[in-house]
mmCIF file of the N, C-alpha and C atoms, coordinates in Angstrom:
data_MODEL
# 
_entry.id   MODEL 
# 
loop_
_atom_site.group_PDB 
_atom_site.id 
_atom_site.type_symbol 
_atom_site.label_atom_id 
_atom_site.label_alt_id 
_atom_site.label_comp_id 
_atom_site.label_asym_id 
_atom_site.label_entity_id 
_atom_site.label_seq_id 
_atom_site.pdbx_PDB_ins_code 
_atom_site.Cartn_x 
_atom_site.Cartn_y 
_atom_site.Cartn_z 
_atom_site.occupancy 
_atom_site.B_iso_or_equiv 
_atom_site.pdbx_formal_charge 
_atom_site.auth_seq_id 
_atom_site.auth_comp_id 
_atom_site.auth_asym_id 
_atom_site.auth_atom_id 
_atom_site.pdbx_PDB_model_num 
ATOM 1   N N  . MET A 1 1  ? 28.455 26.840 65.823 1.00 0.00 ? 1  MET A N  1 
ATOM 2   C CA . MET A 1 1  ? 28.344 28.240 65.571 1.00 0.00 ? 1  MET A CA 1 
ATOM 3   C C  . MET A 1 1  ? 29.893 28.928 64.979 1.00 0.00 ? 1  MET A C  1 
ATOM 4   N N  . ALA A 1 2  ? 29.990 29.670 64.182 1.00 0.00 ? 2  ALA A N  1 
ATOM 5   C CA . ALA A 1 2  ? 31.145 30.116 63.683 1.00 0.00 ? 2  ALA A CA 1 
ATOM 6   C C  . ALA A 1 2  ? 31.983 30.949 64.600 1.00 0.00 ? 2  ALA A C  1 
ATOM 7   N N  . GLU A 1 3  ? 33.451 30.111 64.417 1.00 0.00 ? 3  GLU A N  1 
ATOM 8   C CA . GLU A 1 3  ? 34.653 31.308 65.243 1.00 0.00 ? 3  GLU A CA 1 
ATOM 9   C C  . GLU A 1 3  ? 34.457 32.817 64.813 1.00 0.00 ? 3  GLU A C  1 
ATOM 10  N N  . ARG A 1 4  ? 34.408 33.681 65.653 1.00 0.00 ? 4  ARG A N  1 
ATOM 11  C CA . ARG A 1 4  ? 34.848 35.020 65.370 1.00 0.00 ? 4  ARG A CA 1 
ATOM 12  C C  . ARG A 1 4  ? 36.393 35.188 65.154 1.00 0.00 ? 4  ARG A C  1 
ATOM 13  N N  . ARG A 1 5  ? 36.664 36.125 63.837 1.00 0.00 ? 5  ARG A N  1 
ATOM 14  C CA . ARG A 1 5  ? 38.161 35.981 63.432 1.00 0.00 ? 5  ARG A CA 1 
ATOM 15  C C  . ARG A 1 5  ? 38.687 37.262 64.408 1.00 0.00 ? 5  ARG A C  1 
ATOM 16  N N  . LYS A 1 6  ? 39.847 36.871 65.066 1.00 0.00 ? 6  LYS A N  1 
ATOM 17  C CA . LYS A 1 6  ? 40.547 37.812 65.675 1.00 0.00 ? 6  LYS A CA 1 
ATOM 18  C C  . LYS A 1 6  ? 41.636 38.336 65.290 1.00 0.00 ? 6  LYS A C  1 
ATOM 19  N N  . TYR A 1 7  ? 41.530 39.657 65.144 1.00 0.00 ? 7  TYR A N  1 
ATOM 20  C CA . TYR A 1 7  ? 42.482 40.576 64.394 1.00 0.00 ? 7  TYR A CA 1 
ATOM 21  C C  . TYR A 1 7  ? 43.231 41.325 65.427 1.00 0.00 ? 7  TYR A C  1 
ATOM 22  N N  . GLY A 1 8  ? 44.440 41.723 64.903 1.00 0.00 ? 8  GLY A N  1 
ATOM 23  C CA . GLY A 1 8  ? 45.338 41.978 65.759 1.00 0.00 ? 8  GLY A CA 1 
ATOM 24  C C  . GLY A 1 8  ? 44.869 43.892 65.602 1.00 0.00 ? 8  GLY A C  1 
ATOM 25  N N  . LYS A 1 9  ? 45.221 44.469 66.840 1.00 0.00 ? 9  LYS A N  1 
ATOM 26  C CA . LYS A 1 9  ? 44.897 45.837 67.113 1.00 0.00 ? 9  LYS A CA 1 
ATOM 27  C C  . LYS A 1 9  ? 46.198 46.631 65.800 1.00 0.00 ? 9  LYS A C  1 
ATOM 28  N N  . LYS A 1 10 ? 45.442 47.276 65.011 1.00 0.00 ? 10 LYS A N  1 
ATOM 29  C CA . LYS A 1 10 ? 46.331 48.313 64.030 1.00 0.00 ? 10 LYS A CA 1 
ATOM 30  C C  . LYS A 1 10 ? 46.823 49.763 64.621 1.00 0.00 ? 10 LYS A C  1 
ATOM 31  N N  . PHE A 1 11 ? 48.259 49.703 64.482 1.00 0.00 ? 11 PHE A N  1 
ATOM 32  C CA . PHE A 1 11 ? 48.738 51.139 64.979 1.00 0.00 ? 11 PHE A CA 1 
ATOM 33  C C  . PHE A 1 11 ? 49.025 52.073 64.012 1.00 0.00 ? 11 PHE A C  1 
ATOM 34  N N  . CYS A 1 12 ? 49.364 52.914 64.234 1.00 0.00 ? 12 CYS A N  1 
ATOM 35  C CA . CYS A 1 12 ? 49.364 54.307 63.745 1.00 0.00 ? 12 CYS A CA 1 
ATOM 36  C C  . CYS A 1 12 ? 50.964 54.139 62.903 1.00 0.00 ? 12 CYS A C  1 
ATOM 37  N N  . LYS A 1 13 ? 51.376 54.040 62.114 1.00 0.00 ? 13 LYS A N  1 
ATOM 38  C CA . LYS A 1 13 ? 52.755 53.929 61.318 1.00 0.00 ? 13 LYS A CA 1 
ATOM 39  C C  . LYS A 1 13 ? 53.376 55.195 61.425 1.00 0.00 ? 13 LYS A C  1 
ATOM 40  N N  . TYR A 1 14 ? 52.856 56.368 61.330 1.00 0.00 ? 14 TYR A N  1 
ATOM 41  C CA . TYR A 1 14 ? 53.230 57.651 61.587 1.00 0.00 ? 14 TYR A CA 1 
ATOM 42  C C  . TYR A 1 14 ? 53.880 58.175 62.698 1.00 0.00 ? 14 TYR A C  1 
ATOM 43  N N  . THR A 1 15 ? 53.041 57.666 63.852 1.00 0.00 ? 15 THR A N  1 
ATOM 44  C CA . THR A 1 15 ? 53.497 57.669 65.237 1.00 0.00 ? 15 THR A CA 1 
ATOM 45  C C  . THR A 1 15 ? 54.402 57.197 66.118 1.00 0.00 ? 15 THR A C  1 
ATOM 46  N N  . GLU A 1 16 ? 54.445 55.746 65.042 1.00 0.00 ? 16 GLU A N  1 
ATOM 47  C CA . GLU A 1 16 ? 55.217 55.070 65.641 1.00 0.00 ? 16 GLU A CA 1 
ATOM 48  C C  . GLU A 1 16 ? 56.906 55.460 65.105 1.00 0.00 ? 16 GLU A C  1 
ATOM 49  N N  . MET A 1 17 ? 56.775 55.681 63.957 1.00 0.00 ? 17 MET A N  1 
ATOM 50  C CA . MET A 1 17 ? 58.076 56.613 63.183 1.00 0.00 ? 17 MET A CA 1 
ATOM 51  C C  . MET A 1 17 ? 58.390 57.964 64.044 1.00 0.00 ? 17 MET A C  1 
ATOM 52  N N  . LYS A 1 18 ? 57.410 58.194 64.658 1.00 0.00 ? 18 LYS A N  1 
ATOM 53  C CA . LYS A 1 18 ? 57.466 59.453 65.115 1.00 0.00 ? 18 LYS A CA 1 
ATOM 54  C C  . LYS A 1 18 ? 57.696 61.143 64.537 1.00 0.00 ? 18 LYS A C  1 
ATOM 55  N N  . ILE A 1 19 ? 57.034 60.761 63.563 1.00 0.00 ? 19 ILE A N  1 
ATOM 56  C CA . ILE A 1 19 ? 56.781 61.830 62.196 1.00 0.00 ? 19 ILE A CA 1 
ATOM 57  C C  . ILE A 1 19 ? 55.694 62.790 62.757 1.00 0.00 ? 19 ILE A C  1 
ATOM 58  N N  . THR A 1 20 ? 56.039 64.076 63.273 1.00 0.00 ? 20 THR A N  1 
ATOM 59  C CA . THR A 1 20 ? 54.989 65.073 63.505 1.00 0.00 ? 20 THR A CA 1 
ATOM 60  C C  . THR A 1 20 ? 54.453 65.938 62.597 1.00 0.00 ? 20 THR A C  1 
ATOM 61  N N  . PHE A 1 21 ? 54.894 65.866 61.256 1.00 0.00 ? 21 PHE A N  1 
ATOM 62  C CA . PHE A 1 21 ? 53.929 66.863 59.961 1.00 0.00 ? 21 PHE A CA 1 
ATOM 63  C C  . PHE A 1 21 ? 54.507 65.790 58.647 1.00 0.00 ? 21 PHE A C  1 
ATOM 64  N N  . ILE A 1 22 ? 53.823 65.436 58.151 1.00 0.00 ? 22 ILE A N  1 
ATOM 65  C CA . ILE A 1 22 ? 53.731 64.842 56.431 1.00 0.00 ? 22 ILE A CA 1 
ATOM 66  C C  . ILE A 1 22 ? 53.776 65.509 55.559 1.00 0.00 ? 22 ILE A C  1 
ATOM 67  N N  . ASP A 1 23 ? 54.776 65.708 54.893 1.00 0.00 ? 23 ASP A N  1 
ATOM 68  C CA . ASP A 1 23 ? 55.335 66.684 53.932 1.00 0.00 ? 23 ASP A CA 1 
ATOM 69  C C  . ASP A 1 23 ? 54.543 66.121 52.353 1.00 0.00 ? 23 ASP A C  1 
ATOM 70  N N  . TYR A 1 24 ? 54.338 66.983 51.544 1.00 0.00 ? 24 TYR A N  1 
ATOM 71  C CA . TYR A 1 24 ? 53.624 66.537 49.924 1.00 0.00 ? 24 TYR A CA 1 
ATOM 72  C C  . TYR A 1 24 ? 55.001 66.208 49.310 1.00 0.00 ? 24 TYR A C  1 
ATOM 73  N N  . LYS A 1 25 ? 55.988 66.812 49.593 1.00 0.00 ? 25 LYS A N  1 
ATOM 74  C CA . LYS A 1 25 ? 57.399 66.153 48.523 1.00 0.00 ? 25 LYS A CA 1 
ATOM 75  C C  . LYS A 1 25 ? 57.811 64.835 48.854 1.00 0.00 ? 25 LYS A C  1 
ATOM 76  N N  . ASN A 1 26 ? 57.438 64.382 50.289 1.00 0.00 ? 26 ASN A N  1 
ATOM 77  C CA . ASN A 1 26 ? 58.243 63.020 50.396 1.00 0.00 ? 26 ASN A CA 1 
ATOM 78  C C  . ASN A 1 26 ? 57.316 61.989 50.051 1.00 0.00 ? 26 ASN A C  1 
ATOM 79  N N  . THR A 1 27 ? 57.194 61.359 48.631 1.00 0.00 ? 27 THR A N  1 
ATOM 80  C CA . THR A 1 27 ? 56.298 60.480 47.722 1.00 0.00 ? 27 THR A CA 1 
ATOM 81  C C  . THR A 1 27 ? 56.422 59.483 48.617 1.00 0.00 ? 27 THR A C  1 
ATOM 82  N N  . ASP A 1 28 ? 57.505 58.646 48.740 1.00 0.00 ? 28 ASP A N  1 
ATOM 83  C CA . ASP A 1 28 ? 57.753 57.497 49.583 1.00 0.00 ? 28 ASP A CA 1 
ATOM 84  C C  . ASP A 1 28 ? 57.251 57.087 50.800 1.00 0.00 ? 28 ASP A C  1 
ATOM 85  N N  . LEU A 1 29 ? 56.717 58.372 51.578 1.00 0.00 ? 29 LEU A N  1 
ATOM 86  C CA . LEU A 1 29 ? 55.976 58.227 52.663 1.00 0.00 ? 29 LEU A CA 1 
ATOM 87  C C  . LEU A 1 29 ? 54.879 58.132 52.280 1.00 0.00 ? 29 LEU A C  1 
ATOM 88  N N  . LEU A 1 30 ? 54.076 58.835 51.516 1.00 0.00 ? 30 LEU A N  1 
ATOM 89  C CA . LEU A 1 30 ? 52.744 58.908 51.316 1.00 0.00 ? 30 LEU A CA 1 
ATOM 90  C C  . LEU A 1 30 ? 52.347 57.524 50.582 1.00 0.00 ? 30 LEU A C  1 
ATOM 91  N N  . LYS A 1 31 ? 53.291 56.776 50.027 1.00 0.00 ? 31 LYS A N  1 
ATOM 92  C CA . LYS A 1 31 ? 52.854 56.011 49.541 1.00 0.00 ? 31 LYS A CA 1 
ATOM 93  C C  . LYS A 1 31 ? 52.217 54.570 50.197 1.00 0.00 ? 31 LYS A C  1 
ATOM 94  N N  . LEU A 1 32 ? 52.756 54.895 51.638 1.00 0.00 ? 32 LEU A N  1 
ATOM 95  C CA . LEU A 1 32 ? 52.589 53.740 52.493 1.00 0.00 ? 32 LEU A CA 1 
ATOM 96  C C  . LEU A 1 32 ? 50.803 53.894 53.068 1.00 0.00 ? 32 LEU A C  1 
ATOM 97  N N  . SER A 1 33 ? 50.373 55.028 52.495 1.00 0.00 ? 33 SER A N  1 
ATOM 98  C CA . SER A 1 33 ? 48.654 55.253 52.956 1.00 0.00 ? 33 SER A CA 1 
ATOM 99  C C  . SER A 1 33 ? 47.845 55.213 51.771 1.00 0.00 ? 33 SER A C  1 
ATOM 100 N N  . MET A 1 34 ? 48.862 54.821 50.408 1.00 0.00 ? 34 MET A N  1 
ATOM 101 C CA . MET A 1 34 ? 47.793 54.845 49.156 1.00 0.00 ? 34 MET A CA 1 
ATOM 102 C C  . MET A 1 34 ? 48.112 53.501 48.215 1.00 0.00 ? 34 MET A C  1 
ATOM 103 N N  . SER A 1 35 ? 46.810 52.803 47.573 1.00 0.00 ? 35 SER A N  1 
ATOM 104 C CA . SER A 1 35 ? 46.750 51.596 47.016 1.00 0.00 ? 35 SER A CA 1 
ATOM 105 C C  . SER A 1 35 ? 47.337 51.569 45.782 1.00 0.00 ? 35 SER A C  1 
ATOM 106 N N  . GLU A 1 36 ? 47.682 50.396 45.489 1.00 0.00 ? 36 GLU A N  1 
ATOM 107 C CA . GLU A 1 36 ? 48.275 50.343 44.243 1.00 0.00 ? 36 GLU A CA 1 
ATOM 108 C C  . GLU A 1 36 ? 47.754 51.003 42.638 1.00 0.00 ? 36 GLU A C  1 
ATOM 109 N N  . ARG A 1 37 ? 46.440 51.245 42.991 1.00 0.00 ? 37 ARG A N  1 
ATOM 110 C CA . ARG A 1 37 ? 45.792 52.241 41.868 1.00 0.00 ? 37 ARG A CA 1 
ATOM 111 C C  . ARG A 1 37 ? 45.913 53.758 41.990 1.00 0.00 ? 37 ARG A C  1 
ATOM 112 N N  . GLY A 1 38 ? 46.034 54.103 43.398 1.00 0.00 ? 38 GLY A N  1 
ATOM 113 C CA . GLY A 1 38 ? 46.809 55.492 43.639 1.00 0.00 ? 38 GLY A CA 1 
ATOM 114 C C  . GLY A 1 38 ? 45.562 55.851 44.392 1.00 0.00 ? 38 GLY A C  1 
ATOM 115 N N  . LYS A 1 39 ? 44.893 55.352 45.088 1.00 0.00 ? 39 LYS A N  1 
ATOM 116 C CA . LYS A 1 39 ? 43.550 55.931 45.816 1.00 0.00 ? 39 LYS A CA 1 
ATOM 117 C C  . LYS A 1 39 ? 44.078 56.177 47.399 1.00 0.00 ? 39 LYS A C  1 
ATOM 118 N N  . ILE A 1 40 ? 43.411 57.029 47.927 1.00 0.00 ? 40 ILE A N  1 
ATOM 119 C CA . ILE A 1 40 ? 43.811 56.802 49.447 1.00 0.00 ? 40 ILE A CA 1 
ATOM 120 C C  . ILE A 1 40 ? 43.348 56.304 50.361 1.00 0.00 ? 40 ILE A C  1 
ATOM 121 N N  . MET A 1 41 ? 43.709 55.256 51.168 1.00 0.00 ? 41 MET A N  1 
ATOM 122 C CA . MET A 1 41 ? 43.293 54.377 51.598 1.00 0.00 ? 41 MET A CA 1 
ATOM 123 C C  . MET A 1 41 ? 42.623 54.993 53.390 1.00 0.00 ? 41 MET A C  1 
ATOM 124 N N  . PRO A 1 42 ? 41.680 54.046 53.584 1.00 0.00 ? 42 PRO A N  1 
ATOM 125 C CA . PRO A 1 42 ? 40.606 54.661 54.651 1.00 0.00 ? 42 PRO A CA 1 
ATOM 126 C C  . PRO A 1 42 ? 41.676 54.441 55.638 1.00 0.00 ? 42 PRO A C  1 
ATOM 127 N N  . ARG A 1 43 ? 41.269 54.733 57.246 1.00 0.00 ? 43 ARG A N  1 
ATOM 128 C CA . ARG A 1 43 ? 41.561 55.223 58.364 1.00 0.00 ? 43 ARG A CA 1 
ATOM 129 C C  . ARG A 1 43 ? 41.594 53.481 58.776 1.00 0.00 ? 43 ARG A C  1 
ATOM 130 N N  . ARG A 1 44 ? 40.469 52.676 58.542 1.00 0.00 ? 44 ARG A N  1 
ATOM 131 C CA . ARG A 1 44 ? 39.665 51.766 59.278 1.00 0.00 ? 44 ARG A CA 1 
ATOM 132 C C  . ARG A 1 44 ? 40.876 50.114 58.568 1.00 0.00 ? 44 ARG A C  1 
ATOM 133 N N  . LEU A 1 45 ? 41.205 50.693 57.428 1.00 0.00 ? 45 LEU A N  1 
ATOM 134 C CA . LEU A 1 45 ? 42.558 49.718 56.922 1.00 0.00 ? 45 LEU A CA 1 
ATOM 135 C C  . LEU A 1 45 ? 44.020 50.241 57.401 1.00 0.00 ? 45 LEU A C  1 
ATOM 136 N N  . THR A 1 46 ? 44.114 51.319 57.275 1.00 0.00 ? 46 THR A N  1 
ATOM 137 C CA . THR A 1 46 ? 45.687 51.448 57.687 1.00 0.00 ? 46 THR A CA 1 
ATOM 138 C C  . THR A 1 46 ? 46.049 51.418 59.146 1.00 0.00 ? 46 THR A C  1 
ATOM 139 N N  . GLY A 1 47 ? 45.057 52.096 59.985 1.00 0.00 ? 47 GLY A N  1 
ATOM 140 C CA . GLY A 1 47 ? 45.474 52.089 61.210 1.00 0.00 ? 47 GLY A CA 1 
ATOM 141 C C  . GLY A 1 47 ? 45.679 53.388 61.752 1.00 0.00 ? 47 GLY A C  1 
ATOM 142 N N  . ASN A 1 48 ? 45.989 54.232 60.648 1.00 0.00 ? 48 ASN A N  1 
ATOM 143 C CA . ASN A 1 48 ? 46.223 55.551 61.374 1.00 0.00 ? 48 ASN A CA 1 
ATOM 144 C C  . ASN A 1 48 ? 45.495 56.715 62.288 1.00 0.00 ? 48 ASN A C  1 
ATOM 145 N N  . SER A 1 49 ? 45.914 57.324 62.700 1.00 0.00 ? 49 SER A N  1 
ATOM 146 C CA . SER A 1 49 ? 45.532 57.924 63.769 1.00 0.00 ? 49 SER A CA 1 
ATOM 147 C C  . SER A 1 49 ? 44.570 59.175 63.177 1.00 0.00 ? 49 SER A C  1 
ATOM 148 N N  . LYS A 1 50 ? 43.498 59.749 63.774 1.00 0.00 ? 50 LYS A N  1 
ATOM 149 C CA . LYS A 1 50 ? 42.631 60.911 62.906 1.00 0.00 ? 50 LYS A CA 1 
ATOM 150 C C  . LYS A 1 50 ? 43.745 62.124 62.543 1.00 0.00 ? 50 LYS A C  1 
ATOM 151 N N  . ASN A 1 51 ? 44.630 62.310 63.173 1.00 0.00 ? 51 ASN A N  1 
ATOM 152 C CA . ASN A 1 51 ? 45.545 63.298 62.884 1.00 0.00 ? 51 ASN A CA 1 
ATOM 153 C C  . ASN A 1 51 ? 46.240 62.948 61.949 1.00 0.00 ? 51 ASN A C  1 
ATOM 154 N N  . SER A 1 52 ? 47.127 61.929 61.969 1.00 0.00 ? 52 SER A N  1 
ATOM 155 C CA . SER A 1 52 ? 47.953 61.540 60.676 1.00 0.00 ? 52 SER A CA 1 
ATOM 156 C C  . SER A 1 52 ? 47.171 61.261 59.445 1.00 0.00 ? 52 SER A C  1 
ATOM 157 N N  . GLN A 1 53 ? 45.685 60.747 59.380 1.00 0.00 ? 53 GLN A N  1 
ATOM 158 C CA . GLN A 1 53 ? 44.950 60.707 58.366 1.00 0.00 ? 53 GLN A CA 1 
ATOM 159 C C  . GLN A 1 53 ? 44.818 61.945 57.863 1.00 0.00 ? 53 GLN A C  1 
ATOM 160 N N  . GLU A 1 54 ? 44.597 62.628 58.586 1.00 0.00 ? 54 GLU A N  1 
ATOM 161 C CA . GLU A 1 54 ? 44.217 63.978 57.710 1.00 0.00 ? 54 GLU A CA 1 
ATOM 162 C C  . GLU A 1 54 ? 45.531 64.804 57.337 1.00 0.00 ? 54 GLU A C  1 
ATOM 163 N N  . MET A 1 55 ? 46.208 64.613 57.825 1.00 0.00 ? 55 MET A N  1 
ATOM 164 C CA . MET A 1 55 ? 47.658 65.163 57.397 1.00 0.00 ? 55 MET A CA 1 
ATOM 165 C C  . MET A 1 55 ? 48.107 64.268 56.070 1.00 0.00 ? 55 MET A C  1 
ATOM 166 N N  . VAL A 1 56 ? 47.773 62.961 55.792 1.00 0.00 ? 56 VAL A N  1 
ATOM 167 C CA . VAL A 1 56 ? 48.166 62.465 54.613 1.00 0.00 ? 56 VAL A CA 1 
ATOM 168 C C  . VAL A 1 56 ? 47.265 62.525 53.755 1.00 0.00 ? 56 VAL A C  1 
ATOM 169 N N  . GLU A 1 57 ? 45.818 63.012 53.844 1.00 0.00 ? 57 GLU A N  1 
ATOM 170 C CA . GLU A 1 57 ? 44.656 63.109 52.872 1.00 0.00 ? 57 GLU A CA 1 
ATOM 171 C C  . GLU A 1 57 ? 45.115 64.442 52.072 1.00 0.00 ? 57 GLU A C  1 
ATOM 172 N N  . ASN A 1 58 ? 45.614 65.337 53.332 1.00 0.00 ? 58 ASN A N  1 
ATOM 173 C CA . ASN A 1 58 ? 45.652 66.946 52.532 1.00 0.00 ? 58 ASN A CA 1 
ATOM 174 C C  . ASN A 1 58 ? 47.453 66.799 51.895 1.00 0.00 ? 58 ASN A C  1 
ATOM 175 N N  . ALA A 1 59 ? 48.120 66.082 52.370 1.00 0.00 ? 59 ALA A N  1 
ATOM 176 C CA . ALA A 1 59 ? 49.724 65.781 51.398 1.00 0.00 ? 59 ALA A CA 1 
ATOM 177 C C  . ALA A 1 59 ? 49.504 64.974 50.148 1.00 0.00 ? 59 ALA A C  1 
ATOM 178 N N  . ILE A 1 60 ? 48.638 64.195 50.086 1.00 0.00 ? 60 ILE A N  1 
ATOM 179 C CA . ILE A 1 60 ? 48.516 63.466 49.040 1.00 0.00 ? 60 ILE A CA 1 
ATOM 180 C C  . ILE A 1 60 ? 47.541 64.382 47.943 1.00 0.00 ? 60 ILE A C  1 
ATOM 181 N N  . LYS A 1 61 ? 46.490 64.966 48.555 1.00 0.00 ? 61 LYS A N  1 
ATOM 182 C CA . LYS A 1 61 ? 46.370 65.835 47.328 1.00 0.00 ? 61 LYS A CA 1 
ATOM 183 C C  . LYS A 1 61 ? 47.142 67.051 46.847 1.00 0.00 ? 61 LYS A C  1 
ATOM 184 N N  . ARG A 1 62 ? 47.817 67.765 47.839 1.00 0.00 ? 62 ARG A N  1 
ATOM 185 C CA . ARG A 1 62 ? 48.597 68.715 47.058 1.00 0.00 ? 62 ARG A CA 1 
ATOM 186 C C  . ARG A 1 62 ? 49.477 67.849 46.479 1.00 0.00 ? 62 ARG A C  1 
ATOM 187 N N  . ALA A 1 63 ? 50.480 66.696 46.162 1.00 0.00 ? 63 ALA A N  1 
ATOM 188 C CA . ALA A 1 63 ? 51.284 66.226 45.662 1.00 0.00 ? 63 ALA A CA 1 
ATOM 189 C C  . ALA A 1 63 ? 50.480 66.172 44.417 1.00 0.00 ? 63 ALA A C  1 
ATOM 190 N N  . ARG A 1 64 ? 49.083 65.306 44.518 1.00 0.00 ? 64 ARG A N  1 
ATOM 191 C CA . ARG A 1 64 ? 48.575 64.882 43.082 1.00 0.00 ? 64 ARG A CA 1 
ATOM 192 C C  . ARG A 1 64 ? 48.186 66.224 42.216 1.00 0.00 ? 64 ARG A C  1 
ATOM 193 N N  . HIS A 1 65 ? 48.334 67.424 42.756 1.00 0.00 ? 65 HIS A N  1 
ATOM 194 C CA . HIS A 1 65 ? 48.063 68.834 42.091 1.00 0.00 ? 65 HIS A CA 1 
ATOM 195 C C  . HIS A 1 65 ? 49.325 69.365 41.695 1.00 0.00 ? 65 HIS A C  1 
ATOM 196 N N  . MET A 1 66 ? 50.307 69.032 42.603 1.00 0.00 ? 66 MET A N  1 
ATOM 197 C CA . MET A 1 66 ? 51.879 69.485 41.881 1.00 0.00 ? 66 MET A CA 1 
ATOM 198 C C  . MET A 1 66 ? 52.504 68.332 40.807 1.00 0.00 ? 66 MET A C  1 
ATOM 199 N N  . ALA A 1 67 ? 51.597 67.410 40.885 1.00 0.00 ? 67 ALA A N  1 
ATOM 200 C CA . ALA A 1 67 ? 52.097 66.231 40.006 1.00 0.00 ? 67 ALA A CA 1 
ATOM 201 C C  . ALA A 1 67 ? 53.384 65.312 40.183 1.00 0.00 ? 67 ALA A C  1 
ATOM 202 N N  . LEU A 1 68 ? 53.195 65.433 41.547 1.00 0.00 ? 68 LEU A N  1 
ATOM 203 C CA . LEU A 1 68 ? 53.853 64.102 42.140 1.00 0.00 ? 68 LEU A CA 1 
ATOM 204 C C  . LEU A 1 68 ? 53.722 63.016 42.653 1.00 0.00 ? 68 LEU A C  1 
ATOM 205 N N  . VAL A 1 69 ? 52.506 62.877 42.343 1.00 0.00 ? 69 VAL A N  1 
ATOM 206 C CA . VAL A 1 69 ? 51.512 61.274 42.406 1.00 0.00 ? 69 VAL A CA 1 
ATOM 207 C C  . VAL A 1 69 ? 50.561 61.448 41.563 1.00 0.00 ? 69 VAL A C  1 
ATOM 208 N N  . PRO A 1 70 ? 50.336 60.437 40.793 1.00 0.00 ? 70 PRO A N  1 
ATOM 209 C CA . PRO A 1 70 ? 49.285 60.549 39.454 1.00 0.00 ? 70 PRO A CA 1 
ATOM 210 C C  . PRO A 1 70 ? 48.058 60.646 40.346 1.00 0.00 ? 70 PRO A C  1 
ATOM 211 N N  . TYR A 1 71 ? 46.678 61.060 39.651 1.00 0.00 ? 71 TYR A N  1 
ATOM 212 C CA . TYR A 1 71 ? 45.573 60.716 40.086 1.00 0.00 ? 71 TYR A CA 1 
ATOM 213 C C  . TYR A 1 71 ? 44.948 59.523 39.938 1.00 0.00 ? 71 TYR A C  1 
ATOM 214 N N  . ILE A 1 72 ? 45.096 59.018 38.466 1.00 0.00 ? 72 ILE A N  1 
ATOM 215 C CA . ILE A 1 72 ? 44.486 57.654 38.445 1.00 0.00 ? 72 ILE A CA 1 
ATOM 216 C C  . ILE A 1 72 ? 45.981 56.789 37.600 1.00 0.00 ? 72 ILE A C  1 
ATOM 217 N N  . VAL A 1 73 ? 46.087 55.408 37.996 1.00 0.00 ? 73 VAL A N  1 
ATOM 218 C CA . VAL A 1 73 ? 47.051 54.684 37.585 1.00 0.00 ? 73 VAL A CA 1 
ATOM 219 C C  . VAL A 1 73 ? 46.616 54.034 36.260 1.00 0.00 ? 73 VAL A C  1 
ATOM 220 N N  . ASN A 1 74 ? 47.067 53.992 35.003 1.00 0.00 ? 74 ASN A N  1 
ATOM 221 C CA . ASN A 1 74 ? 46.836 53.221 34.115 1.00 0.00 ? 74 ASN A CA 1 
ATOM 222 C C  . ASN A 1 74 ? 47.086 51.941 34.171 1.00 0.00 ? 74 ASN A C  1 
ATOM 223 N N  . THR A 1 75 ? 45.933 51.097 34.341 1.00 0.00 ? 75 THR A N  1 
ATOM 224 C CA . THR A 1 75 ? 45.774 49.451 34.253 1.00 0.00 ? 75 THR A CA 1 
ATOM 225 C C  . THR A 1 75 ? 45.560 48.760 33.241 1.00 0.00 ? 75 THR A C  1 
ATOM 226 N N  . GLN A 1 76 ? 45.706 49.434 31.943 1.00 0.00 ? 76 GLN A N  1 
ATOM 227 C CA . GLN A 1 76 ? 45.681 48.995 30.463 1.00 0.00 ? 76 GLN A CA 1 
ATOM 228 C C  . GLN A 1 76 ? 46.615 47.782 30.536 1.00 0.00 ? 76 GLN A C  1 
ATOM 229 N N  . ASN A 1 77 ? 47.885 48.092 30.736 1.00 0.00 ? 77 ASN A N  1 
ATOM 230 C CA . ASN A 1 77 ? 48.843 46.996 30.740 1.00 0.00 ? 77 ASN A CA 1 
ATOM 231 C C  . ASN A 1 77 ? 48.630 45.557 31.189 1.00 0.00 ? 77 ASN A C  1 
ATOM 232 N N  . VAL A 1 78 ? 47.981 45.935 32.408 1.00 0.00 ? 78 VAL A N  1 
ATOM 233 C CA . VAL A 1 78 ? 47.893 44.822 33.289 1.00 0.00 ? 78 VAL A CA 1 
ATOM 234 C C  . VAL A 1 78 ? 46.904 43.734 33.039 1.00 0.00 ? 78 VAL A C  1 
ATOM 235 N N  . THR A 1 79 ? 45.582 44.685 32.576 1.00 0.00 ? 79 THR A N  1 
ATOM 236 C CA . THR A 1 79 ? 44.429 43.881 32.124 1.00 0.00 ? 79 THR A CA 1 
ATOM 237 C C  . THR A 1 79 ? 44.308 43.339 30.399 1.00 0.00 ? 79 THR A C  1 
ATOM 238 N N  . ASP A 1 80 ? 45.166 43.540 29.978 1.00 0.00 ? 80 ASP A N  1 
ATOM 239 C CA . ASP A 1 80 ? 45.612 43.551 28.613 1.00 0.00 ? 80 ASP A CA 1 
ATOM 240 C C  . ASP A 1 80 ? 45.950 42.100 28.346 1.00 0.00 ? 80 ASP A C  1 
ATOM 241 N N  . ALA A 1 81 ? 46.980 41.615 29.399 1.00 0.00 ? 81 ALA A N  1 
ATOM 242 C CA . ALA A 1 81 ? 47.778 40.237 29.341 1.00 0.00 ? 81 ALA A CA 1 
ATOM 243 C C  . ALA A 1 81 ? 46.899 39.015 29.584 1.00 0.00 ? 81 ALA A C  1 
ATOM 244 N N  . ALA A 1 82 ? 45.570 39.570 30.488 1.00 0.00 ? 82 ALA A N  1 
ATOM 245 C CA . ALA A 1 82 ? 44.701 38.681 30.963 1.00 0.00 ? 82 ALA A CA 1 
ATOM 246 C C  . ALA A 1 82 ? 43.910 38.334 29.922 1.00 0.00 ? 82 ALA A C  1 
ATOM 247 N N  . PHE A 1 83 ? 43.615 39.101 28.793 1.00 0.00 ? 83 PHE A N  1 
ATOM 248 C CA . PHE A 1 83 ? 42.377 38.801 27.778 1.00 0.00 ? 83 PHE A CA 1 
ATOM 249 C C  . PHE A 1 83 ? 43.073 38.396 26.436 1.00 0.00 ? 83 PHE A C  1 
ATOM 250 N N  . ILE A 1 84 ? 44.366 38.249 26.845 1.00 0.00 ? 84 ILE A N  1 
ATOM 251 C CA . ILE A 1 84 ? 45.012 37.599 25.315 1.00 0.00 ? 84 ILE A CA 1 
ATOM 252 C C  . ILE A 1 84 ? 45.326 36.292 25.647 1.00 0.00 ? 84 ILE A C  1 
ATOM 253 N N  . ARG A 1 85 ? 44.800 35.363 24.460 1.00 0.00 ? 85 ARG A N  1 
ATOM 254 C CA . ARG A 1 85 ? 44.850 34.235 24.449 1.00 0.00 ? 85 ARG A CA 1 
ATOM 255 C C  . ARG A 1 85 ? 45.599 33.669 23.491 1.00 0.00 ? 85 ARG A C  1 
# 
């Protein structure tokens, strides 16, 4: 029988840093919960608490609306190099 993988418990980064409110203007803090393509990472991957995840989602959506964070990231430059031979 295959062994079960044991993963460590994920903790909320924002409660460890004792952050009570996540502001949309602090883009460095928002990038902790975004993928390299600019997508919002889910709770099961980041380990955020429910309250923190809701604040992160609202802040990222506001930052996108204010054009502080992009909606999508141009990956054309990254993929072009792979196809050139």
